All heavy atoms as an XYZ file, in Angstrom:
658
protein
N       9.331    226.429    107.813
C       9.237    225.966    109.197
C       9.295    224.447    109.169
O       8.476    223.790    108.559
C       7.934    226.458    109.796
C       7.637    225.968    111.195
S       8.640    226.593    112.528
C       8.658    228.330    112.224
N      10.266    223.929    109.814
C      10.428    222.480    109.862
C       9.495    221.854    110.882
O       9.195    222.452    111.909
C      11.894    222.128    110.183
O      11.997    220.720    110.336
C      12.371    222.808    111.434
N       9.043    220.655    110.581
C       8.123    219.982    111.499
C       8.824    219.593    112.795
O       8.171    219.303    113.773
C       7.521    218.724    110.853
O       8.575    217.861    110.447
C       6.634    219.081    109.688
N      10.149    219.605    112.829
C      10.847    219.203    114.051
C      10.527    220.127    115.226
O      10.511    219.679    116.366
C      12.352    219.135    113.825
O      12.869    220.397    113.526
N      10.243    221.420    114.971
C       9.836    222.319    116.053
C       8.521    221.845    116.662
O       8.356    221.815    117.868
C       9.679    223.761    115.571
C      10.978    224.452    115.257
C      11.207    224.970    114.001
C      11.967    224.606    116.220
C      12.397    225.623    113.704
C      13.149    225.259    115.943
C      13.365    225.763    114.674
O      14.530    226.404    114.397
N       7.572    221.480    115.804
C       6.289    220.984    116.276
C       6.466    219.686    117.053
O       5.892    219.495    118.118
C       5.322    220.753    115.118
C       4.946    221.995    114.370
C       5.327    222.149    113.054
C       4.211    223.000    114.974
C       4.982    223.286    112.351
C       3.862    224.148    114.282
C       4.244    224.286    112.964
N       7.264    218.782    116.495
C       7.490    217.484    117.131
C       8.179    217.643    118.481
O       7.821    216.967    119.452
C       8.309    216.584    116.208
C       7.553    216.168    114.975
C       8.443    215.525    113.925
O       9.676    215.466    114.116
O       7.896    215.102    112.888
N       9.156    218.535    118.560
C       9.860    218.757    119.815
C       8.919    219.343    120.867
O       8.883    218.879    122.007
C      11.060    219.674    119.604
C      11.915    219.963    120.835
C      12.430    218.672    121.462
C      13.070    220.869    120.459
N       8.136    220.350    120.476
C       7.179    220.941    121.416
C       6.172    219.899    121.882
O       5.864    219.804    123.072
C       6.469    222.126    120.767
N       5.674    219.087    120.974
C       4.709    218.039    121.324
C       5.336    217.010    122.262
O       4.699    216.581    123.224
C       4.202    217.349    120.060
C       3.137    216.308    120.305
C       1.814    216.907    120.681
O       1.312    217.756    119.968
N       1.259    216.491    121.788
N       6.587    216.646    122.015
C       7.225    215.625    122.847
C       7.461    216.118    124.272
O       7.394    215.352    125.218
C       8.535    215.151    122.222
O       9.526    216.152    122.296
N       7.731    217.416    124.436
C       7.984    217.972    125.771
C       6.678    218.343    126.481
O       6.505    218.059    127.660
C       8.911    219.202    125.684
C       9.045    219.891    127.025
C      10.285    218.793    125.164
N       5.756    218.955    125.749
C       4.536    219.487    126.366
C       3.355    218.518    126.323
O       2.365    218.727    127.026
C       4.144    220.805    125.685
C       5.195    221.902    125.756
C       4.800    223.072    124.867
C       5.411    222.346    127.191
N       3.436    217.509    125.492
C       2.371    216.510    125.408
C       1.061    217.107    124.924
O       1.038    217.972    124.043
N      -0.043    216.643    125.530
C      -1.375    217.075    125.112
C      -1.654    218.540    125.415
O      -2.634    219.096    124.916
C      -2.447    216.213    125.776
C      -2.429    214.790    125.252
O      -1.929    214.568    124.130
O      -2.919    213.887    125.973
N      -0.820    219.174    126.237
C      -1.020    220.597    126.543
C      -0.666    221.477    125.350
O      -1.122    222.611    125.268
C      -0.181    221.003    127.751
N       0.114    220.955    124.398
C       0.512    221.731    123.225
C      -0.557    221.652    122.149
O      -0.962    220.573    121.736
C       1.841    221.211    122.659
C       2.291    221.909    121.410
C       2.648    223.246    121.437
C       2.366    221.231    120.208
C       3.070    223.899    120.278
C       2.792    221.863    119.054
C       3.141    223.204    119.095
N      -1.017    222.823    121.717
C      -1.992    222.913    120.630
C      -1.278    223.532    119.430
O      -0.946    224.713    119.432
C      -3.209    223.786    121.036
C      -4.189    223.888    119.895
C      -3.865    223.231    122.287
N      -1.027    222.721    118.442
C      -0.306    223.145    117.240
C      -1.136    224.164    116.456
O      -2.357    224.073    116.383
C      -0.031    221.916    116.370
C       0.717    222.191    115.107
C       0.933    220.889    114.342
C       1.539    221.158    112.982
N       1.743    219.912    112.234
N      -0.448    225.139    115.860
C      -1.101    226.137    115.017
C      -0.262    226.354    113.772
O       0.922    226.017    113.747
C      -1.245    227.456    115.780
N      -0.875    226.913    112.756
C      -0.108    227.303    111.579
C       0.898    228.371    112.016
O       0.520    229.309    112.731
C      -1.027    227.864    110.490
C      -1.847    226.809    109.792
C      -0.982    225.795    109.059
O      -0.019    226.198    108.373
O      -1.267    224.595    109.187
N       2.149    228.260    111.628
C       3.149    229.257    112.031
C       2.750    230.657    111.576
O       2.322    230.853    110.438
C       4.420    228.798    111.319
C       4.189    227.360    111.007
C       2.714    227.211    110.796
N       2.867    231.607    112.487
C       2.541    232.995    112.190
C       3.576    233.883    112.874
O       3.979    233.617    114.006
C       1.118    233.356    112.637
C       0.775    234.788    112.245
C       0.921    233.134    114.100
C      -0.675    235.164    112.423
N       4.019    234.915    112.176
C       4.970    235.864    112.741
C       4.194    236.932    113.496
O       3.259    237.521    112.963
C       5.811    236.511    111.633
O       6.511    235.484    110.945
C       6.807    237.497    112.212
N       4.572    237.140    114.747
C       3.927    238.154    115.576
C       5.001    238.989    116.262
O       6.060    238.477    116.587
C       3.071    237.495    116.662
C       1.807    236.846    116.163
C       1.088    236.051    117.236
C       0.518    236.868    118.347
N      -0.254    236.053    119.316
N       4.693    240.249    116.487
C       5.601    241.085    117.271
C       5.215    240.991    118.733
O       6.015    240.615    119.569
C       5.607    242.532    116.765
C       6.228    242.547    115.371
C       6.354    243.442    117.722
C       6.461    243.890    114.775
N       3.969    241.303    119.063
C       3.509    241.211    120.452
C       2.895    239.828    120.662
O       1.974    239.432    119.964
C       2.464    242.277    120.756
C       2.030    242.249    122.208
C       0.929    243.267    122.477
C       0.458    243.220    123.904
N      -0.054    241.933    124.330
N       3.441    239.122    121.633
C       2.971    237.772    121.905
C       1.939    237.775    123.031
O       1.794    238.743    123.769
C       4.150    236.877    122.262
C       5.224    236.776    121.176
C       6.386    235.943    121.671
C       4.655    236.198    119.904
N       1.224    236.656    123.158
C       0.189    236.493    124.172
C       0.579    235.405    125.156
O       1.382    234.515    124.838
C      -1.141    236.119    123.504
C      -1.632    237.186    122.545
O      -1.681    238.363    122.962
O      -1.951    236.844    121.396
N      -0.018    235.462    126.335
C       0.211    234.437    127.350
C      -0.081    233.062    126.750
O      -1.055    232.898    126.012
C      -0.687    234.698    128.560
C      -0.468    233.727    129.680
C      -1.288    234.096    130.889
C      -1.009    233.089    131.997
N      -1.596    233.502    133.261
N       0.782    232.114    127.044
C       0.687    230.716    126.606
C       1.082    230.476    125.153
O       0.974    229.349    124.675
C      -0.698    230.125    126.883
C      -1.012    230.082    128.350
O      -0.133    229.832    129.171
N      -2.254    230.342    128.703
N       1.545    231.510    124.432
C       2.063    231.275    123.086
C       3.327    230.428    123.171
O       4.168    230.609    124.063
C       2.424    232.595    122.388
C       1.236    233.294    121.753
O       0.150    232.689    121.663
O       1.402    234.455    121.340
N       3.462    229.505    122.243
C       4.687    228.723    122.066
C       5.296    229.254    120.770
O       4.644    229.255    119.727
C       4.389    227.220    121.958
C       5.669    226.434    121.729
C       3.668    226.725    123.209
N       6.541    229.746    120.864
C       7.123    230.406    119.697
C       8.584    230.033    119.492
O       9.252    229.556    120.404
C       6.956    231.928    119.797
C       7.797    232.597    120.858
C       8.968    233.264    120.517
C       7.416    232.577    122.189
C       9.741    233.888    121.486
C       8.176    233.206    123.162
C       9.343    233.857    122.814
N       9.031    230.261    118.266
C      10.424    230.020    117.895
C      11.071    231.380    117.668
O      10.515    232.241    116.980
C      10.511    229.163    116.616
C      11.962    229.002    116.182
C       9.853    227.810    116.835
N      12.231    231.560    118.269
C      13.020    232.776    118.083
C      14.471    232.363    117.947
O      15.006    231.662    118.824
C      12.832    233.724    119.269
C      13.512    235.046    119.119
C      13.066    236.111    118.387
C      14.748    235.450    119.698
N      13.963    237.160    118.479
C      15.006    236.773    119.287
C      15.674    234.830    120.530
C      16.137    237.473    119.673
C      16.802    235.526    120.902
C      17.011    236.835    120.484
N      15.084    232.721    116.851
C      16.498    232.387    116.588
C      16.788    230.898    116.778
O      17.808    230.523    117.352
C      17.415    233.251    117.441
S      17.415    234.982    116.962
N      15.879    230.056    116.327
C      16.107    228.624    116.348
C      15.803    227.903    117.647
O      16.012    226.694    117.738
N      15.315    228.598    118.666
C      14.965    227.987    119.951
C      13.465    228.120    120.189
O      12.837    229.075    119.733
C      15.705    228.676    121.100
C      17.196    228.490    121.075
C      17.635    227.083    121.448
O      16.916    226.394    122.198
O      18.710    226.681    120.979
N      12.899    227.192    120.944
C      11.477    227.223    121.270
C      11.301    227.788    122.675
O      12.002    227.386    123.609
C      10.854    225.813    121.207
C      11.045    225.214    119.810
C       9.370    225.870    121.570
C      10.609    223.763    119.711
N      10.333    228.699    122.805
C      10.046    229.359    124.077
C       8.540    229.358    124.339
O       7.743    229.181    123.418
C      10.521    230.816    124.044
C      11.998    230.982    123.812
C      12.507    231.127    122.540
C      12.880    231.000    124.885
C      13.867    231.284    122.327
C      14.246    231.168    124.681
C      14.725    231.313    123.391
O      16.077    231.468    123.196
N       8.187    229.617    125.606
C       6.792    229.696    126.034
C       6.583    231.011    126.772
O       7.366    231.355    127.660
C       6.444    228.532    126.975
C       6.712    227.199    126.288
C       4.993    228.644    127.445
C       6.772    226.027    127.243
N       5.519    231.733    126.422
C       5.192    232.982    127.103
C       4.398    232.648    128.372
O       3.314    232.084    128.302
C       4.361    233.922    126.205
C       4.003    235.199    126.956
C       5.111    234.241    124.926
N       4.976    232.981    129.510
C       4.303    232.751    130.786
C       3.371    233.907    131.143
O       2.261    233.708    131.608
C       5.332    232.547    131.892
C       4.709    232.143    133.207
C       5.756    231.680    134.183
O       6.230    230.534    134.038
O       6.098    232.459    135.085
N       3.849    235.138    130.949
C       3.046    236.346    131.170
C       3.346    237.320    130.038
O       4.489    237.433    129.608
C       3.373    237.011    132.511
C       2.994    236.194    133.727
C       1.500    236.012    133.915
O       0.712    236.850    133.408
O       1.110    235.032    134.549
N       2.324    238.017    129.566
C       2.500    238.965    128.462
C       2.049    240.351    128.881
O       1.003    240.509    129.501
C       1.693    238.501    127.250
N       2.866    241.342    128.539
C       2.573    242.748    128.803
C       2.679    243.509    127.485
O       2.926    242.913    126.445
C       3.544    243.295    129.855
C       3.662    242.402    131.059
C       4.830    241.681    131.307
C       2.602    242.242    131.943
C       4.938    240.841    132.408
C       2.703    241.401    133.051
C       3.869    240.702    133.279
O       3.974    239.872    134.359
N       2.509    244.819    127.511
C       2.525    245.607    126.273
C       3.799    245.443    125.455
O       3.747    245.119    124.278
C       2.329    247.100    126.568
C       0.866    247.453    126.756
O       0.005    246.660    126.354
O       0.602    248.529    127.299
N       4.946    245.699    126.038
C       6.197    245.713    125.274
C       7.113    244.526    125.564
O       8.110    244.339    124.879
C       6.997    247.000    125.552
O       7.281    247.078    126.951
C       6.221    248.229    125.113
N       6.776    243.745    126.580
C       7.635    242.621    126.951
C       6.814    241.575    127.695
O       5.620    241.734    127.911
C       8.806    243.090    127.807
S       8.330    243.762    129.412
N       7.492    240.519    128.104
C       6.817    239.474    128.850
C       7.798    238.595    129.593
O       9.014    238.768    129.484
N       7.253    237.659    130.355
C       8.049    236.647    131.035
C       8.024    235.399    130.162
O       6.954    234.900    129.818
C       7.472    236.360    132.413
C       7.515    237.573    133.318
C       6.801    237.355    134.640
O       6.607    236.191    135.046
O       6.435    238.370    135.250
N       9.216    234.920    129.809
C       9.338    233.843    128.841
C      10.203    232.725    129.408
O      11.219    232.971    130.063
C       9.953    234.393    127.523
C      10.244    233.283    126.540
C       9.021    235.424    126.912
N       9.780    231.498    129.152
C      10.519    230.315    129.599
C      11.011    229.514    128.397
O      10.409    229.541    127.332
C       9.633    229.435    130.470
C       9.256    230.120    131.762
C       8.687    229.132    132.776
N       8.484    229.805    134.048
C       9.395    229.902    135.007
N      10.584    229.353    134.845
N       9.127    230.521    136.127
N      12.120    228.812    128.621
C      12.570    227.848    127.633
C      11.578    226.700    127.604
O      10.764    226.540    128.523
C      13.952    227.293    128.002
C      15.065    228.302    127.924
C      15.594    228.864    129.074
C      15.592    228.687    126.700
C      16.629    229.790    129.010
C      16.627    229.612    126.627
C      17.138    230.150    127.787
O      18.146    231.059    127.715
N      11.649    225.887    126.593
C      10.744    224.755    126.455
C      10.817    223.813    127.653
O       9.820    223.222    128.056
C      11.043    224.000    125.152
C      10.102    222.866    124.784
C       8.665    223.375    124.639
C      10.559    222.208    123.497
N      11.993    223.709    128.279
C      12.148    222.812    129.435
C      11.617    223.414    130.736
O      11.690    222.797    131.788
C      13.603    222.384    129.601
C      14.528    223.516    130.022
O      14.072    224.654    130.247
O      15.752    223.260    130.107
N      11.098    224.652    130.677
C      10.516    225.291    131.852
C      11.436    226.255    132.572
O      10.992    227.005    133.428
N      12.711    226.261    132.236
C      13.643    227.193    132.876
C      13.344    228.617    132.410
O      12.914    228.842    131.270
C      15.087    226.820    132.524
N      13.577    229.588    133.290
C      13.320    230.989    132.955
C      14.322    231.465    131.906
O      15.524    231.345    132.085
C      13.432    231.860    134.202
C      13.183    233.340    133.963
S      11.562    233.758    133.336
C      10.537    233.523    134.772
N      13.804    231.987    130.802
C      14.656    232.571    129.768
C      14.851    234.060    130.046
O      15.951    234.568    129.946
C      14.045    232.369    128.385
N      13.746    234.750    130.383
C      13.825    236.172    130.688
C      12.544    236.623    131.373
O      11.465    236.198    130.988
C      14.016    236.984    129.406
O      13.981    238.370    129.690
N      12.708    237.487    132.375
C      11.512    238.063    132.994
C      11.183    239.416    132.362
O      10.235    240.076    132.770
C      11.658    238.172    134.505
C      12.783    239.084    134.927
O      13.554    239.563    134.098
N      12.897    239.316    136.214
N      11.960    239.813    131.357
C      11.700    241.031    130.578
C      12.102    240.780    129.130
O      13.067    241.350    128.630
C      12.479    242.219    131.136
C      11.763    242.985    132.177
C      12.450    244.323    132.393
C      11.548    245.186    133.240
N      12.171    246.452    133.555
N      11.366    239.915    128.463
C      11.635    239.579    127.070
C      10.942    240.624    126.205
O       9.719    240.679    126.142
C      11.069    238.199    126.764
C      11.321    237.700    125.379
C      10.686    238.091    124.238
C      12.246    236.701    125.001
N      11.165    237.408    123.164
C      12.123    236.532    123.607
C      13.174    235.925    125.700
C      12.897    235.622    122.903
C      13.931    235.018    124.989
C      13.792    234.875    123.607
N      11.721    241.479    125.544
C      11.135    242.522    124.701
C      10.709    241.921    123.365
O      11.482    241.217    122.723
C      12.116    243.692    124.527
C      12.229    244.479    125.801
C      13.213    244.189    126.739
C      11.292    245.470    126.094
C      13.277    244.890    127.934
C      11.350    246.179    127.294
C      12.345    245.878    128.206
O      12.398    246.557    129.390
N       9.473    242.182    122.976
C       8.858    241.517    121.832
C       9.598    241.720    120.518
O       9.636    240.828    119.693
C       7.401    241.960    121.676
C       6.514    241.656    122.838
C       5.577    242.510    123.367
C       6.435    240.469    123.619
N       4.936    241.910    124.430
C       5.455    240.647    124.606
C       7.116    239.258    123.599
C       5.122    239.676    125.539
C       6.793    238.290    124.544
C       5.810    238.499    125.487
N      10.172    242.857    120.289
C      10.820    243.100    118.992
C      12.338    243.178    119.143
O      13.001    243.881    118.403
C      10.260    244.381    118.359
C      10.465    244.396    116.865
O      10.632    243.363    116.240
N      10.449    245.577    116.293
N      12.903    242.444    120.073
C      14.323    242.504    120.366
C      15.150    242.100    119.149
O      14.933    241.037    118.563
C      14.663    241.598    121.543
C      16.106    241.661    121.937
C      16.599    242.743    122.652
C      16.982    240.648    121.581
C      17.931    242.815    123.008
C      18.317    240.715    121.938
C      18.780    241.795    122.647
O      20.096    241.863    122.991
N      16.074    242.949    118.780
C      16.992    242.645    117.684
C      16.321    242.524    116.329
O      16.901    241.972    115.400
N      15.095    243.016    116.225
C      14.326    242.918    114.976
C      14.238    241.486    114.459
O      14.151    241.249    113.255
C      14.913    243.834    113.891
C      14.692    245.302    114.204
O      13.639    245.629    114.785
O      15.574    246.115    113.873
N      14.264    240.522    115.367
C      14.122    239.114    115.001
C      12.663    238.703    115.174
O      12.033    239.014    116.179
C      15.005    238.226    115.885
C      16.475    238.459    115.707
C      16.952    238.044    114.339
O      16.584    237.004    113.821
N      17.784    238.869    113.743
N      12.146    238.003    114.197
C      10.742    237.600    114.221
C      10.470    236.559    115.312
O      11.295    235.690    115.585
C      10.352    237.018    112.873
N       9.307    236.698    115.924
C       8.776    235.675    116.831
C       7.788    234.859    116.003
O       6.796    235.390    115.526
C       8.023    236.314    117.996
C       8.895    237.218    118.822
O       9.940    236.818    119.293
N       8.465    238.455    118.994
N       8.050    233.583    115.829
C       7.178    232.745    115.014
C       6.384    231.833    115.944
O       6.934    230.904    116.543
C       7.979    231.923    113.993
C       8.792    232.868    113.112
C       7.036    231.059    113.161
C       9.790    232.184    112.232
N       5.107    232.131    116.082
C       4.239    231.348    116.956
C       3.887    230.046    116.259
O       3.422    230.043    115.118
C       2.968    232.140    117.323
C       2.026    231.292    118.161
C       3.332    233.420    118.072
N       4.114    228.915    116.958
C       3.824    227.610    116.397
C       2.679    226.924    117.113
O       2.266    225.827    116.720
C       5.069    226.693    116.385
C       5.579    226.450    117.807
C       6.149    227.283    115.483
C       6.648    225.346    117.885
N       2.169    227.548    118.173
C       1.054    226.961    118.896
C       0.852    227.645    120.228
O       1.419    228.708    120.493
N       0.033    227.020    121.064
C      -0.256    227.535    122.389
C      -0.267    226.381    123.378
O      -0.240    225.210    122.983
C      -1.622    228.257    122.458
O      -2.634    227.315    122.084
C      -1.665    229.460    121.562
N      -0.342    226.742    124.649
C      -0.493    225.750    125.699
C      -1.897    225.873    126.261
O      -2.348    226.980    126.549
C       0.526    225.969    126.823
C       1.924    225.712    126.323
C       0.222    225.073    128.013
C       2.988    225.935    127.350
N      -2.580    224.755    126.400
C      -3.890    224.770    127.032
C      -3.732    224.247    128.459
O      -2.875    223.410    128.741
C      -4.910    223.945    126.263
C      -4.600    222.470    126.225
C      -5.626    221.699    125.450
C      -5.235    220.225    125.389
N      -6.186    219.420    124.655
N      -4.522    224.788    129.346
C      -4.455    224.354    130.745
C      -5.739    223.676    131.152
O      -6.763    223.833    130.644
C      -4.211    225.546    131.667
C      -2.836    226.116    131.488
N      -1.723    225.571    132.045
C      -2.403    227.182    130.768
C      -0.663    226.287    131.710
N      -1.048    227.265    130.928
């Protein structure tokens, strides 16, 4: 895991970003900041099998993001505090 993901998330989210040791998760939680296929995303709402996910810039990525889509790992790099 390159530090550039952490640096990019910190530069966009500022003090709201709480860095964590990278961990692979299938089911994500609300406010998780994660990397999937080289892009950074934020979980806005989390449900059992899917969730509402935004790009790092705040644009909607998907209102039905399936947690194990394409068998690609979700790597959580931190959370957002409010």
